[in-house]
PADOFI-176043 format. One record per atom (N, C-alpha, C): residue number from 1; atom name; x, y, z. Coordinates in nm, 2 decimals. Each point is the difference from the previous one (the first is absolute). Layout:
PADOFI-176043
@seq NUM; atom CA; east X; north Y; up Z
...
END
This chain:
PADOFI-176043
@seq 1; atom N; east 0.08; north -0.12; up 0.02
@seq 1; atom CA; east -0.06; north 0.12; up -0.02
@seq 1; atom C; east 0.07; north 0.13; up 0.00
@seq 2; atom N; east -0.04; north 0.09; up -0.08
@seq 2; atom CA; east 0.09; north 0.12; up -0.01
@seq 2; atom C; east -0.02; north 0.09; up 0.12
@seq 3; atom N; east 0.12; north 0.07; up 0.04
@seq 3; atom CA; east 0.00; north 0.10; up 0.09
@seq 3; atom C; east -0.12; north 0.09; up 0.01
@seq 4; atom N; east -0.02; north 0.05; up -0.13
@seq 4; atom CA; east -0.12; north 0.11; up -0.01
@seq 4; atom C; east -0.14; north -0.10; up 0.05
@seq 5; atom N; east -0.01; north -0.09; up -0.05
@seq 5; atom CA; east -0.13; north -0.07; up 0.05
@seq 5; atom C; east -0.02; north -0.03; up 0.15
@seq 6; atom N; east 0.12; north -0.02; up 0.06
@seq 6; atom CA; east 0.00; north -0.01; up 0.15
@seq 6; atom C; east -0.03; north 0.12; up 0.06
@seq 7; atom N; east 0.07; north 0.11; up -0.04
@seq 7; atom CA; east -0.02; north 0.13; up 0.07
@seq 7; atom C; east -0.14; north 0.05; up -0.02
@seq 8; atom N; east -0.06; north -0.01; up -0.12
@seq 8; atom CA; east -0.15; north 0.02; up 0.00
@seq 8; atom C; east -0.08; north -0.08; up 0.08
@seq 9; atom N; east 0.04; north -0.12; up 0.02
@seq 9; atom CA; east -0.08; north -0.10; up 0.07
@seq 9; atom C; east 0.02; north 0.04; up 0.15
@seq 10; atom N; east 0.11; north 0.02; up 0.04
@seq 10; atom CA; east 0.01; north 0.05; up 0.14
@seq 10; atom C; east -0.07; north 0.14; up 0.04
@seq 11; atom N; east 0.01; north 0.10; up -0.08
@seq 11; atom CA; east -0.06; north 0.13; up 0.01
@seq 11; atom C; east -0.17; north -0.03; up 0.00
@seq 12; atom N; east -0.04; north -0.09; up -0.10
@seq 12; atom CA; east -0.15; north -0.03; up 0.01
@seq 12; atom C; east -0.03; north -0.08; up 0.14
@seq 13; atom N; east 0.08; north -0.09; up 0.02
@seq 13; atom CA; east -0.01; north -0.06; up 0.14
@seq 13; atom C; east -0.01; north 0.10; up 0.12
@seq 14; atom N; east 0.08; north 0.08; up 0.03
@seq 14; atom CA; east 0.00; north 0.10; up 0.09
@seq 14; atom C; east -0.12; north 0.08; up 0.00
@seq 15; atom N; east -0.02; north 0.03; up -0.11
@seq 15; atom CA; east -0.15; north 0.08; up -0.03
@seq 15; atom C; east -0.12; north -0.08; up 0.07
@seq 16; atom N; east -0.01; north -0.13; up -0.06
@seq 16; atom CA; east -0.11; north -0.10; up 0.04
@seq 16; atom C; east 0.01; north 0.00; up 0.15
@seq 17; atom N; east 0.11; north -0.04; up 0.06
@seq 17; atom CA; east 0.00; north -0.02; up 0.14
@seq 17; atom C; east -0.03; north 0.12; up 0.08
@seq 18; atom N; east 0.04; north 0.11; up -0.04
@seq 18; atom CA; east -0.02; north 0.13; up 0.09
@seq 18; atom C; east -0.17; north 0.03; up -0.03
@seq 19; atom N; east -0.03; north -0.02; up -0.09
@seq 19; atom CA; east -0.17; north 0.03; up -0.04
@seq 19; atom C; east -0.06; north -0.10; up 0.08
@seq 20; atom N; east 0.03; north -0.13; up 0.00
@seq 20; atom CA; east -0.06; north -0.11; up 0.08
@seq 20; atom C; east 0.01; north 0.04; up 0.16
@seq 21; atom N; east 0.12; north 0.04; up 0.05
@seq 21; atom CA; east 0.00; north 0.02; up 0.14
@seq 21; atom C; east -0.09; north 0.14; up 0.02
@seq 22; atom N; east 0.01; north 0.09; up -0.09
@seq 22; atom CA; east -0.09; north 0.12; up 0.02
@seq 22; atom C; east -0.15; north -0.03; up 0.01
@seq 23; atom N; east -0.05; north -0.10; up -0.10
@seq 23; atom CA; east -0.12; north -0.03; up 0.00
@seq 23; atom C; east -0.04; north -0.09; up 0.12
@seq 24; atom N; east 0.08; north -0.08; up 0.04
@seq 24; atom CA; east -0.02; north -0.09; up 0.15
@seq 24; atom C; east 0.01; north 0.11; up 0.12
@seq 25; atom N; east 0.06; north 0.10; up 0.00
@seq 25; atom CA; east 0.00; north 0.10; up 0.11
@seq 25; atom C; east -0.14; north 0.08; up -0.01
@seq 26; atom N; east -0.01; north 0.04; up -0.10
@seq 26; atom CA; east -0.13; north 0.09; up -0.01
@seq 26; atom C; east -0.13; north -0.08; up 0.03
@seq 27; atom N; east -0.01; north -0.12; up -0.06
@seq 27; atom CA; east -0.13; north -0.09; up 0.05
@seq 27; atom C; east 0.01; north -0.01; up 0.15
@seq 28; atom N; east 0.11; north -0.05; up 0.06
@seq 28; atom CA; east -0.01; north -0.01; up 0.14
@seq 28; atom C; east -0.04; north 0.11; up 0.09
@seq 29; atom N; east 0.08; north 0.12; up -0.04
@seq 29; atom CA; east -0.03; north 0.13; up 0.08
@seq 29; atom C; east -0.16; north 0.04; up -0.01
@seq 30; atom N; east -0.04; north -0.01; up -0.13
@seq 30; atom CA; east -0.12; north 0.03; up -0.02
@seq 30; atom C; east -0.11; north -0.11; up 0.07
@seq 31; atom N; east 0.02; north -0.11; up 0.01
@seq 31; atom CA; east -0.08; north -0.09; up 0.09
@seq 31; atom C; east 0.03; north 0.04; up 0.16
@seq 32; atom N; east 0.12; north 0.02; up 0.04
@seq 32; atom CA; east 0.02; north 0.05; up 0.12
@seq 32; atom C; east -0.07; north 0.12; up 0.06
@seq 33; atom N; east 0.00; north 0.09; up -0.11
@seq 33; atom CA; east -0.08; north 0.11; up 0.03
@seq 33; atom C; east -0.13; north 0.00; up 0.03
@seq 34; atom N; east -0.06; north -0.10; up -0.06
@seq 34; atom CA; east -0.14; north -0.02; up 0.01
@seq 34; atom C; east 0.00; north -0.08; up 0.13
@seq 35; atom N; east 0.06; north -0.10; up 0.04
@seq 35; atom CA; east 0.00; north -0.08; up 0.11
@seq 35; atom C; east 0.04; north 0.09; up 0.12
@seq 36; atom N; east 0.08; north 0.10; up 0.01
@seq 36; atom CA; east 0.01; north 0.11; up 0.09
@seq 36; atom C; east -0.07; north 0.13; up 0.00
@seq 37; atom N; east -0.10; north 0.00; up -0.08
@seq 37; atom CA; east -0.09; north 0.11; up -0.01
@seq 37; atom C; east 0.07; north 0.14; up -0.02
@seq 38; atom N; east 0.10; north -0.01; up -0.10
@seq 38; atom CA; east 0.08; north 0.11; up -0.03
@seq 38; atom C; east -0.07; north 0.06; up -0.15
@seq 39; atom N; east -0.04; north 0.11; up -0.01
@seq 39; atom CA; east -0.07; north 0.04; up -0.11
@seq 39; atom C; east 0.10; north 0.05; up -0.11
@seq 40; atom N; east -0.03; north 0.00; up -0.12
@seq 40; atom CA; east 0.08; north 0.09; up -0.12
@seq 40; atom C; east -0.04; north 0.12; up 0.03
@seq 41; atom N; east 0.12; north 0.08; up -0.01
@seq 41; atom CA; east 0.12; north -0.02; up -0.07
@seq 41; atom C; east 0.10; north -0.01; up 0.12
@seq 42; atom N; east -0.04; north -0.04; up 0.12
@seq 42; atom CA; east 0.12; north 0.00; up 0.10
@seq 42; atom C; east 0.05; north -0.13; up 0.02
@seq 43; atom N; east -0.04; north -0.11; up -0.07
@seq 43; atom CA; east 0.08; north -0.12; up -0.02
@seq 43; atom C; east 0.14; north 0.03; up -0.05
@seq 44; atom N; east 0.09; north -0.12; up 0.02
@seq 44; atom CA; east 0.13; north 0.03; up -0.07
@seq 44; atom C; east 0.01; north -0.02; up -0.14
@seq 45; atom N; east -0.09; north -0.08; up -0.05
@seq 45; atom CA; east -0.01; north -0.02; up -0.16
@seq 45; atom C; east -0.04; north 0.11; up -0.05
@seq 46; atom N; east -0.09; north 0.09; up 0.05
@seq 46; atom CA; east -0.08; north 0.10; up -0.08
@seq 46; atom C; east -0.07; north -0.06; up -0.12
@seq 47; atom N; east -0.05; north -0.11; up 0.05
@seq 47; atom CA; east -0.08; north -0.07; up -0.12
@seq 47; atom C; east -0.17; north -0.01; up 0.07
@seq 48; atom N; east -0.09; north 0.04; up -0.10
@seq 48; atom CA; east -0.13; north -0.02; up 0.08
@seq 48; atom C; east -0.04; north -0.14; up 0.00
@seq 49; atom N; east -0.02; north -0.05; up 0.12
@seq 49; atom CA; east -0.05; north -0.16; up 0.00
@seq 49; atom C; east -0.14; north -0.01; up -0.07
@seq 50; atom N; east 0.01; north -0.09; up -0.08
@seq 50; atom CA; east -0.13; north -0.06; up -0.06
@seq 50; atom C; east -0.11; north 0.00; up 0.10
@seq 51; atom N; east -0.13; north 0.03; up -0.04
@seq 51; atom CA; east -0.10; north 0.01; up 0.06
@seq 51; atom C; east -0.04; north -0.14; up 0.07
@seq 52; atom N; east 0.02; north -0.12; up -0.06
@seq 52; atom CA; east -0.03; north -0.11; up 0.01
@seq 52; atom C; east 0.06; north -0.04; up 0.16
@seq 53; atom N; east 0.13; north 0.05; up 0.02
@seq 53; atom CA; east 0.08; north -0.04; up 0.11
@seq 53; atom C; east -0.08; north 0.05; up 0.12
@seq 54; atom N; east -0.07; north 0.09; up 0.00
@seq 54; atom CA; east -0.06; north 0.05; up 0.11
@seq 54; atom C; east -0.13; north -0.09; up 0.05
@seq 55; atom N; east -0.04; north -0.07; up -0.10
@seq 55; atom CA; east -0.11; north -0.08; up 0.04
@seq 55; atom C; east 0.04; north -0.15; up 0.04
@seq 56; atom N; east 0.11; north -0.04; up 0.02
@seq 56; atom CA; east 0.07; north -0.13; up 0.03
@seq 56; atom C; east 0.01; north 0.00; up 0.15
@seq 57; atom N; east -0.02; north -0.10; up 0.07
@seq 57; atom CA; east 0.03; north 0.00; up 0.12
@seq 57; atom C; east 0.14; north -0.01; up 0.05
@seq 58; atom N; east 0.05; north 0.03; up 0.12
@seq 58; atom CA; east 0.13; north 0.00; up 0.03
@seq 58; atom C; east 0.07; north -0.14; up -0.02
@seq 59; atom N; east -0.07; north -0.12; up 0.05
@seq 59; atom CA; east 0.04; north -0.12; up -0.03
@seq 59; atom C; east 0.03; north -0.03; up -0.15
@seq 60; atom N; east -0.09; north 0.06; up -0.08
@seq 60; atom CA; east -0.02; north -0.02; up -0.14
@seq 60; atom C; east 0.15; north 0.05; up -0.07
@seq 61; atom N; east 0.01; north 0.13; up 0.04
@seq 61; atom CA; east 0.12; north 0.07; up -0.03
@seq 61; atom C; east 0.14; north -0.06; up 0.04
@seq 62; atom N; east -0.02; north -0.06; up 0.14
@seq 62; atom CA; east 0.13; north -0.05; up 0.04
@seq 62; atom C; east 0.04; north -0.14; up -0.09
@seq 63; atom N; east -0.11; north -0.07; up -0.05
@seq 63; atom CA; east 0.02; north -0.11; up -0.06
@seq 63; atom C; east 0.03; north 0.03; up -0.14
@seq 64; atom N; east -0.04; north 0.12; up -0.06
@seq 64; atom CA; east 0.02; north 0.05; up -0.13
@seq 64; atom C; east 0.15; north 0.03; up 0.01
@seq 65; atom N; east 0.07; north 0.04; up 0.11
@seq 65; atom CA; east 0.14; north 0.05; up 0.00
@seq 65; atom C; east 0.07; north -0.11; up 0.00
@seq 66; atom N; east -0.04; north -0.11; up 0.08
@seq 66; atom CA; east 0.08; north -0.12; up 0.00
@seq 66; atom C; east 0.01; north -0.08; up -0.17
@seq 67; atom N; east -0.11; north 0.01; up -0.06
@seq 67; atom CA; east -0.02; north -0.06; up -0.13
@seq 67; atom C; east 0.11; north 0.09; up -0.09
@seq 68; atom N; east 0.00; north 0.13; up 0.02
@seq 68; atom CA; east 0.08; north 0.08; up -0.08
@seq 68; atom C; east 0.16; north -0.04; up 0.02
@seq 69; atom N; east 0.02; north -0.01; up 0.15
@seq 69; atom CA; east 0.14; north -0.02; up 0.03
@seq 69; atom C; east 0.02; north -0.12; up -0.06
@seq 70; atom N; east -0.05; north -0.12; up -0.01
@seq 70; atom CA; east 0.03; north -0.11; up -0.06
@seq 70; atom C; east 0.01; north 0.04; up -0.16
@seq 71; atom N; east -0.09; north 0.06; up -0.05
@seq 71; atom CA; east 0.02; north 0.02; up -0.16
@seq 71; atom C; east 0.12; north 0.10; up -0.02
@seq 72; atom N; east 0.02; north 0.12; up 0.06
@seq 72; atom CA; east 0.13; north 0.05; up -0.03
@seq 72; atom C; east 0.13; north -0.08; up 0.04
@seq 73; atom N; east -0.02; north -0.08; up 0.11
@seq 73; atom CA; east 0.13; north -0.08; up 0.02
@seq 73; atom C; east 0.02; north -0.09; up -0.11
@seq 74; atom N; east -0.11; north -0.06; up -0.08
@seq 74; atom CA; east 0.01; north -0.10; up -0.10
@seq 74; atom C; east 0.07; north 0.08; up -0.13
@seq 75; atom N; east -0.07; north 0.13; up -0.01
@seq 75; atom CA; east 0.04; north 0.07; up -0.13
@seq 75; atom C; east 0.13; north 0.05; up 0.02
@seq 76; atom N; east 0.07; north 0.02; up 0.12
@seq 76; atom CA; east 0.14; north 0.05; up 0.02
@seq 76; atom C; east 0.08; north -0.13; up 0.00
@seq 77; atom N; east -0.03; north -0.11; up 0.02
@seq 77; atom CA; east 0.07; north -0.13; up 0.00
@seq 77; atom C; east 0.02; north -0.03; up -0.13
@seq 78; atom N; east -0.10; north 0.02; up -0.09
@seq 78; atom CA; east -0.01; north -0.04; up -0.14
@seq 78; atom C; east 0.11; north 0.09; up -0.08
@seq 79; atom N; east -0.02; north 0.13; up 0.04
@seq 79; atom CA; east 0.07; north 0.09; up -0.06
@seq 79; atom C; east 0.17; north -0.01; up 0.03
@seq 80; atom N; east 0.02; north -0.04; up 0.12
@seq 80; atom CA; east 0.14; north -0.04; up 0.03
@seq 80; atom C; east 0.04; north -0.11; up -0.06
@seq 81; atom N; east -0.08; north -0.10; up 0.00
@seq 81; atom CA; east 0.08; north -0.13; up -0.07
@seq 81; atom C; east 0.01; north 0.03; up -0.16
@seq 82; atom N; east -0.08; north 0.08; up -0.05
@seq 82; atom CA; east -0.01; north 0.00; up -0.13
@seq 82; atom C; east 0.13; north 0.09; up -0.05
@seq 83; atom N; east 0.02; north 0.12; up 0.08
@seq 83; atom CA; east 0.11; north 0.08; up -0.02
@seq 83; atom C; east 0.13; north -0.06; up 0.03
@seq 84; atom N; east -0.01; north -0.09; up 0.11
@seq 84; atom CA; east 0.12; north -0.06; up 0.02
@seq 84; atom C; east 0.04; north -0.09; up -0.09
@seq 85; atom N; east -0.09; north -0.07; up -0.06
@seq 85; atom CA; east 0.01; north -0.13; up -0.12
@seq 85; atom C; east 0.05; north 0.09; up -0.12
@seq 86; atom N; east -0.06; north 0.12; up -0.04
@seq 86; atom CA; east 0.03; north 0.08; up -0.13
@seq 86; atom C; east 0.13; north 0.02; up 0.01
@seq 87; atom N; east 0.04; north 0.07; up 0.10
@seq 87; atom CA; east 0.14; north 0.04; up 0.02
@seq 87; atom C; east 0.10; north -0.10; up 0.02
@seq 88; atom N; east -0.02; north -0.11; up 0.06
@seq 88; atom CA; east 0.12; north -0.07; up 0.06
@seq 88; atom C; east -0.03; north -0.16; up -0.07
@seq 89; atom N; east -0.11; north -0.05; up -0.03
@seq 89; atom CA; east -0.04; north -0.12; up -0.06
@seq 89; atom C; east 0.08; north -0.11; up 0.09
@seq 90; atom N; east -0.03; north 0.00; up 0.14
@seq 90; atom CA; east 0.07; north -0.09; up 0.08
@seq 90; atom C; east -0.12; north -0.05; up 0.09
@seq 91; atom N; east -0.04; north -0.13; up 0.01
@seq 91; atom CA; east -0.10; north -0.07; up 0.07
@seq 91; atom C; east 0.03; north 0.04; up 0.17
@seq 92; atom N; east 0.13; north -0.03; up 0.02
@seq 92; atom CA; east 0.04; north 0.03; up 0.16
@seq 92; atom C; east -0.05; north 0.13; up 0.04
@seq 93; atom N; east 0.03; north 0.10; up -0.09
@seq 93; atom CA; east -0.03; north 0.14; up 0.04
@seq 93; atom C; east -0.17; north 0.02; up 0.02
@seq 94; atom N; east -0.07; north -0.08; up -0.09
@seq 94; atom CA; east -0.16; north 0.01; up -0.01
@seq 94; atom C; east -0.03; north -0.07; up 0.15
@seq 95; atom N; east 0.07; north -0.11; up 0.03
@seq 95; atom CA; east -0.05; north -0.07; up 0.13
@seq 95; atom C; east 0.05; north 0.08; up 0.11
@seq 96; atom N; east 0.10; north 0.08; up 0.00
@seq 96; atom CA; east 0.03; north 0.09; up 0.12
@seq 96; atom C; east -0.11; north 0.10; up 0.03
@seq 97; atom N; east -0.03; north 0.05; up -0.12
@seq 97; atom CA; east -0.08; north 0.12; up -0.01
@seq 97; atom C; east -0.15; north -0.07; up 0.08
@seq 98; atom N; east -0.04; north -0.10; up -0.06
@seq 98; atom CA; east -0.13; north -0.07; up 0.05
@seq 98; atom C; east 0.01; north -0.02; up 0.13
@seq 99; atom N; east 0.12; north -0.08; up 0.06
@seq 99; atom CA; east -0.01; north -0.04; up 0.12
@seq 99; atom C; east 0.02; north 0.14; up 0.10
@seq 100; atom N; east 0.07; north 0.09; up -0.03
@seq 100; atom CA; east 0.00; north 0.14; up 0.07
@seq 100; atom C; east -0.14; north 0.05; up 0.04
@seq 101; atom N; east -0.05; north 0.01; up -0.14
@seq 101; atom CA; east -0.14; north 0.07; up 0.00
@seq 101; atom C; east -0.10; north -0.07; up 0.10
@seq 102; atom N; east 0.02; north -0.14; up -0.02
@seq 102; atom CA; east -0.13; north -0.08; up 0.07
@seq 102; atom C; east 0.03; north 0.02; up 0.15
@seq 103; atom N; east 0.15; north -0.02; up 0.03
@seq 103; atom CA; east 0.02; north 0.00; up 0.14
@seq 103; atom C; east -0.04; north 0.12; up 0.05
@seq 104; atom N; east 0.03; north 0.11; up -0.03
@seq 104; atom CA; east -0.06; north 0.13; up 0.05
@seq 104; atom C; east -0.14; north 0.00; up 0.02
@seq 105; atom N; east -0.06; north -0.04; up -0.10
@seq 105; atom CA; east -0.17; north -0.01; up 0.01
@seq 105; atom C; east -0.02; north -0.11; up 0.10
@seq 106; atom N; east 0.04; north -0.10; up 0.02
@seq 106; atom CA; east -0.03; north -0.09; up 0.11
@seq 106; atom C; east 0.03; north 0.05; up 0.12
@seq 107; atom N; east 0.10; north 0.07; up 0.02
@seq 107; atom CA; east 0.04; north 0.08; up 0.13
@seq 107; atom C; east -0.11; north 0.11; up 0.03
@seq 108; atom N; east -0.03; north 0.06; up -0.09
@seq 108; atom CA; east -0.10; north 0.10; up 0.01
@seq 108; atom C; east -0.15; north -0.08; up 0.05
@seq 109; atom N; east -0.04; north -0.08; up -0.04
@seq 109; atom CA; east -0.11; north -0.07; up 0.03
@seq 109; atom C; east 0.02; north -0.08; up 0.14
@seq 110; atom N; east 0.13; north -0.06; up 0.02
@seq 110; atom CA; east -0.01; north -0.05; up 0.15
@seq 110; atom C; east 0.00; north 0.11; up 0.11
@seq 111; atom N; east 0.08; north 0.11; up -0.02
@seq 111; atom CA; east -0.02; north 0.10; up 0.10
@seq 111; atom C; east -0.14; north 0.06; up 0.02
@seq 112; atom N; east -0.07; north 0.00; up -0.12
@seq 112; atom CA; east -0.14; north 0.05; up 0.00
@seq 112; atom C; east -0.09; north -0.11; up 0.11
@seq 113; atom N; east 0.04; north -0.14; up -0.05
@seq 113; atom CA; east -0.08; north -0.09; up 0.06
@seq 113; atom C; east 0.03; north -0.01; up 0.15
@seq 114; atom N; east 0.13; north 0.02; up 0.04
@seq 114; atom CA; east 0.04; north 0.00; up 0.14
@seq 114; atom C; east -0.07; north 0.12; up 0.07
@seq 115; atom N; east 0.00; north 0.12; up -0.06
@seq 115; atom CA; east -0.08; north 0.10; up 0.06
@seq 115; atom C; east -0.13; north -0.02; up 0.03
@seq 116; atom N; east -0.08; north -0.06; up -0.12
@seq 116; atom CA; east -0.12; north -0.02; up 0.02
@seq 116; atom C; east -0.05; north -0.12; up 0.09
@seq 117; atom N; east 0.07; north -0.11; up 0.01
@seq 117; atom CA; east -0.01; north -0.10; up 0.10
@seq 117; atom C; east 0.03; north 0.03; up 0.13
@seq 118; atom N; east 0.07; north 0.09; up 0.03
@seq 118; atom CA; east 0.04; north 0.05; up 0.15
@seq 118; atom C; east -0.08; north 0.11; up 0.01
@seq 119; atom N; east -0.09; north 0.05; up -0.08
@seq 119; atom CA; east -0.06; north 0.12; up 0.01
@seq 119; atom C; east 0.07; north 0.13; up 0.03
@seq 120; atom N; east 0.13; north 0.01; up -0.05
@seq 120; atom CA; east 0.08; north 0.10; up 0.01
@seq 120; atom C; east 0.05; north 0.06; up -0.14
@seq 121; atom N; east -0.10; north 0.00; up -0.07
@seq 121; atom CA; east 0.02; north 0.04; up -0.17
@seq 121; atom C; east 0.07; north 0.13; up 0.01
@seq 122; atom N; east -0.04; north 0.11; up 0.10
@seq 122; atom CA; east 0.07; north 0.12; up -0.02
@seq 122; atom C; east 0.16; north 0.00; up 0.02
@seq 123; atom N; east 0.05; north -0.12; up 0.09
@seq 123; atom CA; east 0.12; north -0.02; up -0.01
@seq 123; atom C; east 0.09; north -0.04; up -0.12
@seq 124; atom N; east -0.09; north -0.11; up -0.05
@seq 124; atom CA; east 0.06; north -0.08; up -0.12
@seq 124; atom C; east -0.03; north 0.06; up -0.13
@seq 125; atom N; east -0.11; north 0.08; up -0.02
@seq 125; atom CA; east -0.05; north 0.04; up -0.14
@seq 125; atom C; east 0.12; north 0.09; up -0.06
@seq 126; atom N; east 0.08; north 0.08; up 0.06
@seq 126; atom CA; east 0.10; north 0.08; up -0.04
@seq 126; atom C; east 0.11; north -0.07; up -0.08
@seq 127; atom N; east 0.04; north -0.11; up 0.08
@seq 127; atom CA; east 0.10; north -0.11; up -0.03
@seq 127; atom C; east -0.05; north -0.07; up -0.14
@seq 128; atom N; east -0.12; north -0.05; up 0.02
@seq 128; atom CA; east -0.05; north -0.06; up -0.13
@seq 128; atom C; east -0.02; north 0.09; up -0.12
@seq 129; atom N; east -0.02; north 0.13; up 0.03
@seq 129; atom CA; east -0.03; north 0.09; up -0.11
@seq 129; atom C; east 0.15; north 0.03; up -0.06
@seq 130; atom N; east 0.08; north 0.00; up 0.07
@seq 130; atom CA; east 0.14; north 0.04; up -0.04
@seq 130; atom C; east 0.04; north -0.12; up -0.10
@seq 131; atom N; east 0.00; north -0.12; up 0.03
@seq 131; atom CA; east 0.05; north -0.13; up -0.06
@seq 131; atom C; east -0.09; north 0.00; up -0.15
@seq 132; atom N; east -0.15; north 0.03; up 0.02
@seq 132; atom CA; east -0.08; north 0.02; up -0.14
@seq 132; atom C; east 0.04; north 0.11; up -0.07
@seq 133; atom N; east 0.04; north 0.10; up 0.07
@seq 133; atom CA; east 0.04; north 0.12; up -0.09
@seq 133; atom C; east 0.11; north -0.01; up -0.09
@seq 134; atom N; east 0.12; north -0.08; up 0.06
@seq 134; atom CA; east 0.11; north -0.03; up -0.07
@seq 134; atom C; east -0.02; north -0.07; up -0.14
@seq 135; atom N; east -0.10; north -0.09; up -0.02
@seq 135; atom CA; east 0.00; north -0.08; up -0.12
@seq 135; atom C; east -0.11; north 0.06; up -0.07
@seq 136; atom N; east -0.04; north 0.13; up 0.01
@seq 136; atom CA; east -0.10; north 0.07; up -0.06
@seq 136; atom C; east 0.05; north 0.14; up -0.04
@seq 137; atom N; east 0.13; north 0.01; up -0.02
@seq 137; atom CA; east 0.07; north 0.12; up -0.04
@seq 137; atom C; east 0.10; north -0.04; up -0.11
@seq 138; atom N; east 0.04; north 0.10; up -0.09
@seq 138; atom CA; east 0.11; north -0.03; up -0.09
@seq 138; atom C; east 0.12; north -0.03; up 0.05
@seq 139; atom N; east 0.05; north 0.06; up 0.11
@seq 139; atom CA; east 0.11; north 0.00; up 0.06
@seq 139; atom C; east 0.08; north -0.15; up -0.02
@seq 140; atom N; east -0.07; north -0.11; up 0.06
@seq 140; atom CA; east 0.06; north -0.12; up -0.02
@seq 140; atom C; east 0.05; north -0.05; up -0.12
@seq 141; atom N; east -0.08; north 0.04; up -0.09
@seq 141; atom CA; east 0.02; north -0.04; up -0.13
@seq 141; atom C; east 0.14; north 0.06; up -0.07
@seq 142; atom N; east 0.00; north 0.13; up 0.06
@seq 142; atom CA; east 0.14; north 0.08; up -0.05
@seq 142; atom C; east 0.09; north -0.05; up 0.08
@seq 143; atom N; east -0.01; north -0.05; up 0.11
@seq 143; atom CA; east 0.13; north -0.06; up 0.08
@seq 143; atom C; east 0.03; north -0.12; up -0.05
@seq 144; atom N; east -0.11; north -0.09; up -0.08
@seq 144; atom CA; east 0.06; north -0.13; up -0.03
@seq 144; atom C; east 0.06; north 0.04; up -0.12
@seq 145; atom N; east -0.03; north 0.10; up -0.10
@seq 145; atom CA; east 0.08; north 0.00; up -0.11
@seq 145; atom C; east 0.13; north 0.06; up 0.02
@seq 146; atom N; east 0.03; north 0.08; up 0.10
@seq 146; atom CA; east 0.13; north 0.04; up 0.02
@seq 146; atom C; east 0.09; north -0.12; up 0.07
@seq 147; atom N; east -0.08; north -0.08; up 0.09
@seq 147; atom CA; east 0.08; north -0.11; up 0.04
@seq 147; atom C; east 0.03; north -0.12; up -0.09
@seq 148; atom N; east -0.07; north -0.02; up -0.08
@seq 148; atom CA; east 0.02; north -0.11; up -0.11
@seq 148; atom C; east 0.08; north 0.07; up -0.12
@seq 149; atom N; east -0.01; north 0.13; up -0.02
@seq 149; atom CA; east 0.10; north 0.04; up -0.10
@seq 149; atom C; east 0.15; north 0.01; up 0.07
@seq 150; atom N; east 0.01; north 0.03; up 0.12
@seq 150; atom CA; east 0.12; north 0.01; up 0.06
@seq 150; atom C; east 0.05; north -0.16; up 0.01
@seq 151; atom N; east -0.08; north -0.09; up 0.03
@seq 151; atom CA; east 0.03; north -0.13; up 0.01
@seq 151; atom C; east 0.06; north -0.07; up -0.13
@seq 152; atom N; east -0.08; north 0.03; up -0.09
@seq 152; atom CA; east 0.05; north -0.03; up -0.15
@seq 152; atom C; east 0.15; north 0.06; up -0.04
@seq 153; atom N; east 0.01; north 0.13; up 0.02
@seq 153; atom CA; east 0.12; north 0.06; up -0.01
@seq 153; atom C; east 0.12; north -0.05; up 0.08
@seq 154; atom N; east -0.03; north -0.03; up 0.12
@seq 154; atom CA; east 0.11; north -0.05; up 0.10
@seq 154; atom C; east 0.02; north -0.15; up -0.05
@seq 155; atom N; east -0.08; north -0.06; up -0.02
@seq 155; atom CA; east 0.01; north -0.16; up 0.00
@seq 155; atom C; east -0.05; north -0.06; up -0.14
@seq 156; atom N; east 0.07; north 0.08; up -0.10
@seq 156; atom CA; east -0.07; north -0.02; up -0.14
@seq 156; atom C; east 0.03; north -0.17; up -0.04
@seq 157; atom N; east 0.07; north -0.05; up 0.02
@seq 157; atom CA; east 0.04; north -0.15; up -0.02
@seq 157; atom C; east -0.07; north -0.08; up 0.09
@seq 158; atom N; east -0.03; north 0.03; up 0.13
@seq 158; atom CA; east -0.04; north -0.09; up 0.08
@seq 158; atom C; east -0.16; north 0.00; up 0.04
@seq 159; atom N; east -0.07; north 0.10; up -0.05
@seq 159; atom CA; east -0.14; north 0.01; up 0.02
@seq 159; atom C; east -0.06; north -0.08; up -0.09
@seq 160; atom N; east -0.10; north -0.09; up 0.02
@seq 160; atom CA; east -0.04; north -0.10; up -0.08
@seq 160; atom C; east -0.18; north 0.03; up -0.02
END
């Protein structure tokens, strides 16, 4: 593949992941503004929440947020694996990305469940949210690209 195509692909990838992260953040901030009863234009996203959100119960909004969390996790996972595969064509790297993403997501779920089962959700939710947030952000994808690029450059003959 020519260097020009790689540069174009990289720029498009950066734009895609940035927009995806921005979309995710805007959606969650908007839903949280409805949950916390913060009216537009004072919510952090400066987005007018859709009217239907005001007609959904708190439990339904919370479930909706969990479904969106799973959705965005899967989208970021697929984008990460796709980008790593496109640039490096290395199954080991794809597996590393998969294992790291799933590990952080499972840790998030476990901390949430511990908080829920011990009735101390206010203590465990921030930790759960931290782990979930890591794999719903473009940064880990950028980090993998840098790490795998460095690994390829340092160990050219040894990486399989």
